[in-house]
C-alpha positions as CSV (number, residue, x, y, z in Angstrom):
1,X,97.1,97.3,131.7
2,X,95.7,99.6,134.3
3,X,92.1,99.2,133.2
4,X,89.8,97.4,130.8
5,X,86.3,97.6,129.6
6,X,84.3,94.8,128.1
7,X,81.1,95.4,126.2
8,X,78.8,92.8,124.7
9,X,75.7,92.8,122.4
10,X,73.6,89.7,122.0
11,X,71.1,88.9,119.3
12,X,69.2,85.6,119.7
13,X,66.7,84.3,117.1
14,X,65.5,81.0,115.7
15,X,66.2,79.8,112.2
16,X,65.0,77.0,110.1
17,X,67.4,74.0,110.3
18,X,67.2,73.4,106.6
19,X,71.0,73.2,106.2
20,X,71.2,70.0,108.3
21,X,71.4,66.7,106.5
22,X,68.5,64.1,107.1
23,X,71.0,61.9,109.0
24,X,72.0,64.8,111.3
25,X,68.3,65.6,111.9
26,X,67.7,62.0,113.0
27,X,70.9,62.0,115.2
28,X,69.8,65.3,116.8
29,X,66.2,64.1,117.6
30,X,65.5,65.0,121.2
31,X,68.1,67.8,121.1
32,X,68.3,71.5,120.4
33,X,71.1,73.0,118.3
34,X,72.5,76.3,119.3
35,X,74.6,78.1,116.7
36,X,76.9,80.6,118.4
37,X,78.4,83.3,116.2
38,X,81.1,85.3,117.9
39,X,82.7,88.6,116.7
40,X,85.5,90.2,118.7
41,X,86.8,93.7,118.5
42,X,89.8,94.6,120.6
43,X,91.2,98.2,121.0
44,X,94.2,99.4,122.9
45,X,94.3,103.0,123.9
46,X,96.8,105.2,125.6
47,X,95.0,107.4,128.1
48,X,97.6,109.4,129.9
49,X,98.3,113.0,130.8
50,X,95.0,114.3,129.3
51,X,95.8,112.5,126.0
52,X,93.9,109.6,124.6
53,X,94.7,107.9,121.3
54,X,94.2,104.5,119.7
55,X,97.3,102.4,119.5
56,X,95.8,99.3,117.9
57,X,92.5,97.8,116.8
58,X,91.9,94.2,116.0
59,X,88.6,92.9,114.6
60,X,88.5,89.1,114.3
61,X,86.7,87.2,111.7
62,X,83.4,85.7,112.8
63,X,83.8,82.4,114.6
64,X,80.9,79.9,114.4
65,X,80.3,76.9,116.5
66,X,77.4,74.6,117.4
67,X,76.3,73.5,120.8
68,X,73.9,70.6,121.2
69,X,71.6,70.6,124.3
70,X,69.5,67.5,125.0
71,X,65.8,68.2,125.6
72,X,66.1,66.5,128.9
73,X,68.3,69.4,130.1
74,X,66.1,72.2,128.9
75,X,63.8,72.4,131.9
76,X,66.7,72.8,134.3
77,X,69.7,74.9,135.1
78,X,71.8,72.4,133.1
79,X,71.0,74.2,129.8
80,X,72.7,77.3,131.2
81,X,75.7,75.3,132.4
82,X,76.0,73.7,128.9
83,X,76.0,77.2,127.2
84,X,78.4,78.6,129.9
85,X,80.8,75.7,129.4
86,X,80.7,76.0,125.6
87,X,81.5,79.8,125.9
88,X,84.3,79.2,128.5
89,X,85.9,76.6,126.2
90,X,86.0,79.3,123.5
91,X,87.9,81.5,125.9
92,X,85.1,84.1,126.0
93,X,85.4,86.8,128.6
94,X,83.7,85.9,131.9
95,X,81.5,89.0,131.8
96,X,80.3,88.0,128.4
97,X,79.5,84.5,129.7
98,X,77.6,85.8,132.7
99,X,75.6,88.1,130.5
100,X,74.9,85.8,127.5
101,X,74.5,82.3,129.0
102,X,71.2,82.8,130.9
103,X,69.7,84.7,128.0
104,X,70.6,82.1,125.5
105,X,69.4,79.2,127.8
106,X,66.1,81.0,128.5
107,X,65.5,81.6,124.8
108,X,66.2,77.9,124.1
109,X,63.9,76.7,126.9
110,X,61.1,79.1,125.7
111,X,61.5,78.0,122.1
112,X,61.3,74.3,123.2
113,X,58.1,75.0,125.1
114,X,56.6,76.8,122.2
115,X,57.7,74.3,119.5
116,X,57.5,71.1,121.4
117,X,58.9,68.1,119.5
118,X,59.1,70.2,116.3
119,X,62.1,72.0,118.0
120,X,64.5,69.8,115.9
121,X,63.3,71.6,112.8
122,X,64.8,74.8,114.1
123,X,68.1,76.0,115.5
124,X,68.8,78.8,117.9
125,X,71.2,81.4,116.6
126,X,73.1,83.5,119.2
127,X,75.2,86.3,117.7
128,X,77.6,87.6,120.3
129,X,79.6,90.8,119.5
130,X,82.2,91.6,122.1
131,X,84.2,94.8,122.3
132,X,87.2,94.8,124.7
133,X,89.1,98.0,125.3
134,X,92.4,98.1,127.3
135,X,93.8,101.4,128.5
136,X,97.5,102.2,129.1
137,X,97.4,104.7,131.9
138,X,100.1,107.1,133.2
139,X,102.1,104.6,135.3
140,X,102.2,102.0,132.5
141,X,102.9,104.8,129.9
142,X,105.9,106.0,132.0
143,X,107.3,102.5,132.4
144,X,107.0,101.9,128.6
145,X,108.6,105.3,127.9
146,X,111.5,104.5,130.2
147,X,112.1,101.2,128.5
148,X,111.9,102.7,125.0
149,X,114.4,105.5,126.1
150,X,116.8,102.9,127.4
151,X,116.6,101.0,124.2
152,X,117.2,104.2,122.2
153,X,120.2,104.9,124.5
154,X,121.6,101.4,123.9
155,X,120.9,101.7,120.2
156,X,122.7,105.0,120.1
157,X,125.7,103.6,122.0
158,X,125.8,100.6,119.7
159,X,125.7,102.8,116.6
160,X,128.5,105.0,118.1
161,X,130.6,101.9,118.7
162,X,130.0,100.7,115.2
163,X,131.1,104.1,113.7
164,X,134.2,104.0,115.9
165,X,135.1,100.5,114.8
166,X,134.6,101.6,111.1
167,X,136.9,104.6,111.7
168,X,139.6,102.4,113.3
169,X,139.5,99.9,110.5
170,X,139.8,102.6,107.9
171,X,142.9,104.0,109.8
172,X,144.6,100.7,109.8
């Protein structure tokens, strides 16, 4: 692909952790839970010779995962590293990681400062919507066209040979 664009929108908020079982709440004492919700939209465009058209569009179902950050890590850069590592393990684009990680980590740190020990009653929800667009430019378009033309030529030759074989078998 000659060029790509990656866009990202991020919505961060806190939610009551009422869906967690009492055992989970006890196990998570001293930690913050970050729920990461990821939506990906991928588009492939041909943009060649003053023509632009959409070839394909894929919108993935929402993916949800949880990251647990110990409170000991909240007042340092380690919280950002934990979020970055979690996103990297999910194969999120590097630009999205660079944009989202510090914002999510800062939100979590600020929430922990505000809530104190009651932070375990809440979770941080980070909704990440990513839009990746790839463009097929003139050079790539020409290469694909040549390949398709060769396949069409081979297909035409194969069909011609098949017709010739059928004619010969009918003559015999």
